[in-house]
C-alpha positions as CSV (number, residue, x, y, z in Angstrom):
1,X,-29.9,7.5,4.9
2,X,-28.6,8.4,1.5
3,X,-25.5,7.2,-0.3
4,X,-23.8,7.4,-3.3
5,X,-23.9,4.9,-6.3
6,X,-20.3,4.1,-7.1
7,X,-21.3,3.5,-10.6
8,X,-23.4,6.5,-11.8
9,X,-22.9,9.0,-9.1
10,X,-26.5,9.6,-8.1
11,X,-27.6,10.1,-4.8
12,X,-29.8,6.8,-3.5
13,X,-31.5,5.8,-0.8
14,X,-29.3,3.5,1.2
15,X,-32.1,1.0,1.8
16,X,-32.2,0.3,-1.9
17,X,-30.8,-3.0,-3.2
18,X,-30.3,-1.4,-6.7
19,X,-29.5,2.0,-7.9
20,X,-32.8,3.4,-9.7
21,X,-31.0,5.1,-12.3
22,X,-28.5,2.8,-13.5
23,X,-29.6,-0.6,-12.0
24,X,-26.2,-1.4,-10.2
25,X,-26.3,-3.3,-7.2
26,X,-25.5,-0.9,-4.3
27,X,-22.3,-1.5,-2.1
28,X,-22.9,-0.4,1.3
29,X,-20.4,1.2,3.4
30,X,-18.8,-1.7,5.7
31,X,-16.4,-1.8,8.3
32,X,-13.0,-3.3,7.6
33,X,-12.7,-6.5,9.4
34,X,-9.4,-5.7,10.5
35,X,-9.8,-2.2,12.1
36,X,-13.6,-1.7,12.5
37,X,-13.0,1.3,10.1
38,X,-14.8,1.5,6.5
39,X,-12.5,0.0,3.8
40,X,-14.0,2.3,1.1
41,X,-16.0,5.6,0.7
42,X,-17.0,7.4,-2.7
43,X,-17.0,11.3,-3.3
44,X,-18.8,12.4,-6.1
45,X,-17.2,16.0,-7.3
46,X,-19.6,16.4,-10.1
47,X,-22.8,16.5,-8.4
48,X,-24.5,19.7,-9.0
49,X,-22.0,20.7,-11.8
50,X,-19.6,22.6,-9.5
51,X,-17.0,25.1,-10.7
52,X,-13.3,23.6,-10.3
53,X,-12.8,25.5,-7.2
54,X,-15.7,24.1,-5.4
55,X,-15.3,20.6,-6.6
56,X,-11.5,20.9,-5.3
57,X,-13.0,22.3,-2.0
58,X,-15.1,19.1,-1.9
59,X,-12.2,16.9,-2.5
60,X,-10.2,18.2,0.3
61,X,-13.0,18.1,2.9
62,X,-13.8,14.7,1.6
63,X,-10.5,13.6,2.3
64,X,-10.1,15.3,5.8
65,X,-13.4,13.3,6.7
66,X,-12.1,10.1,5.4
67,X,-8.8,10.3,7.5
68,X,-11.2,11.1,10.5
69,X,-13.2,8.0,9.7
70,X,-9.9,6.2,9.0
71,X,-11.0,5.0,5.5
72,X,-8.5,3.0,3.6
73,X,-9.4,3.7,-0.3
74,X,-11.3,6.6,-1.4
75,X,-13.2,6.7,-5.2
76,X,-13.7,10.3,-6.4
77,X,-15.9,10.5,-9.1
78,X,-15.2,13.6,-11.1
79,X,-16.4,12.9,-14.5
80,X,-14.5,12.7,-17.6
81,X,-15.7,15.9,-19.4
82,X,-17.5,16.5,-22.6
83,X,-14.4,18.1,-24.4
84,X,-13.1,14.4,-25.4
85,X,-9.9,15.0,-23.6
86,X,-11.0,15.2,-20.0
87,X,-12.7,18.2,-18.2
88,X,-11.2,20.7,-16.1
89,X,-12.5,19.1,-13.0
90,X,-10.7,16.0,-13.6
91,X,-7.4,17.4,-14.6
92,X,-7.1,19.9,-11.5
93,X,-8.4,17.1,-9.2
94,X,-5.4,14.6,-10.5
95,X,-3.0,17.5,-10.4
96,X,-4.3,18.1,-6.5
97,X,-3.8,14.2,-5.8
98,X,-0.3,13.9,-7.3
99,X,0.6,17.3,-5.0
100,X,-0.8,15.5,-1.8
101,X,1.1,12.2,-2.6
102,X,4.4,13.8,-3.5
103,X,3.9,15.4,-0.1
104,X,3.4,12.3,1.9
105,X,-0.5,13.1,2.7
106,X,-1.9,10.2,0.8
107,X,-0.2,6.7,-0.2
108,X,-1.1,6.1,-3.8
109,X,-3.4,7.6,-6.8
110,X,-4.6,5.4,-9.5
111,X,-6.4,6.8,-12.6
112,X,-9.7,5.0,-13.2
113,X,-8.6,4.4,-16.8
114,X,-5.5,2.6,-15.5
115,X,-7.2,0.4,-13.0
116,X,-6.9,-3.3,-13.9
117,X,-7.5,-6.3,-11.2
118,X,-4.6,-8.3,-12.6
119,X,-1.8,-5.8,-13.4
120,X,-0.1,-2.7,-12.2
121,X,-1.4,-0.8,-9.3
122,X,-4.8,-2.2,-9.4
123,X,-3.1,-5.7,-8.8
124,X,-1.5,-4.1,-5.9
125,X,-4.3,-2.4,-4.5
126,X,-6.2,-5.8,-4.4
127,X,-3.6,-7.8,-3.0
128,X,-3.4,-5.3,-0.1
129,X,-7.2,-4.8,0.0
130,X,-9.2,-8.1,-1.5
131,X,-12.6,-7.0,0.1
132,X,-12.5,-3.9,-2.4
133,X,-14.2,-6.4,-5.0
134,X,-17.6,-5.2,-3.3
135,X,-16.9,-1.7,-4.4
136,X,-14.9,-1.5,-7.4
137,X,-16.1,-4.3,-9.7
138,X,-17.7,-2.2,-11.9
139,X,-14.9,0.6,-12.3
140,X,-12.4,-0.9,-14.1
141,X,-11.1,1.2,-17.1
142,X,-13.3,4.4,-16.0
143,X,-11.6,7.8,-16.8
144,X,-14.2,9.5,-15.2
145,X,-12.7,8.4,-11.7
146,X,-9.8,8.1,-9.4
147,X,-8.9,5.9,-6.7
148,X,-6.9,7.2,-3.4
149,X,-5.1,5.2,-1.0
150,X,-5.3,6.9,2.3
151,X,-3.6,4.0,4.4
């Protein structure tokens, strides 16, 4: 079974203890204790260097799949871009997510650079899902990701 490393975004063997690329400890998709549904999923939009349109289509498909699986939180790895101002995939991804949140399709969007454990939206996220430590402990302050709360 292949999984996505939540630190570097590379596809790795799910049986491994650590990512062979960045050596991060791998977090396995485990059922949320209350519902039996997975608490967290990771989606790597930047894999294969797609166009913006392909990345957004991947995001929409991943969100549909996460809803079907009844996942609570999704980490989107979109990268930061090489311009120093944030890449086109990051910008368009966040615009789409803001639109989905405004339409009531997702509960919350937290930019990776704003993700803090003890303040703001991050504090509320951890209060609601304390088991997220298994998945997000190294993602704090990362501008190349966005956290989505589905339920």
